[in-house]
C-alpha positions, 0 to 999 in steps of 0.5 A: 119438439123435434122428436114430436115433429118426427113422430107426427111426420112418420104417422102422416106418411104411414096414413097416406101409404095405408089409406087405399088398403084399409077401411075407415074404422081401421084407419081411425084406429091407427090415427087414434093410436098415433095421436096418443103416442104423440101426445104422450111423448109431448106432454109427459108426466102422469096426465100424458101417460093416462091420455096415451093409454086411453088413446091406445085402448080406443084405437085398438077397439076400433081396429079389432072391431073392424076386423071382426066385422070383416070376418062376419061379412065373409062368413055369411057370403052365400056365393063363397063355396064351402071348403068342406064340400067335395069338388067331385062327390063321386070319383070314377076310375077306369082301371083297364079296358080289353077289346075283343075283335069279332065278326059274326059273333066269332073271334076275328084276327086283325089283318089290318090295323085300319080294318073297319068291318069288325065288331068289338066286345069291350070290357072295362074294369071300373072303380067308384067311390062316394066322397060324400056322407050321404047315400047316392044312387046310380041312375045312368052309366054310359061309355064313350070312345073318344077318338084321337081326332076328337070325335066320340062314339057311344057304346051299347051296353050288354048287361048281365052276361059276364058269367059267360066271360073269363079274364086270362091271367098268368100265375106263378106256381111251384110243383112238388119238386120246387120247379116254378111254372107259369100257367095261364088261368081264367078268372071270373069277372064280376059286373059293377053293381049299379042298383045298390046305392053308393055308401060314403067312403066305400069303394065299389069295383066291377066290370062293364060289358059294351059293344061297338061297331064301325071302328078300326083297331087303331082307333080302339087302341089309341082312343080314350074310353070315358065312363059317365056316371049320373047319380041320384041327384042329377050330377054327372061324374066322368072317368077316362082311360087313355090308350094304348088299350089291349087289343084283342085283350085277355077276356075270352068266352067261357063255356062250362059245358065244353070239356074238349081240349084244342090247340093253336089259335083257337085256344087263345081266341076262345079260352076254352082250354088251359095253356100248357105250363112252361117251366122257368 
């Protein structure tokens, strides 16, 4: 009898501690399980064992049925977001930004970092990838400059003219004597294709050309360039590149008809001639 009283007391304490966190079917299942254990211990013999087994089966059925109902309710909840749906259908990355200061369509050296009378040709190397399984078109591309103090400026795009520009790179080369040279080279830059739809899982890379005025070199260098991409379903995706940025940068005009060789600052600013090689 003492053993039965202790079992009953333990069952009562367990019920009170779990009462607030369980549903009614779960609670009744535990009660039936506990009652079967108590009856089996008190009664003993074959009849007590049979009664305890019946209580065990009924209690487990109630408990498992309650869990199954809870799972079903959670599964049909329309407000719960799908775990397979990507949080960002289109990933946007601005890899690098080059800003070329100009005045009157000519290269202008920066005399004051707070100079406000310059125009900037801005070139952004961008990377997009569609993270869904469907084709997504690109309906809008917008580049903004967010200044350090928080204000923004929308840049004006200049499409279809990147054939007139080249990106300067330094390349390591070896001559026939095995001497290593550093030589400046000009690489073509391809425009980001915004007409073809983005295929799922396929990355697309390219350059975008913009212009901006009434901004200082310091604001360009320390600001953040934000590229907004709107897809064919009306969703907007944003990628940004924080400073410091390359001013004046390494994107130079390219004029294939010109063959003259120049020296000094004009070579660096216009990019019309290859710099002399330097042995290392």
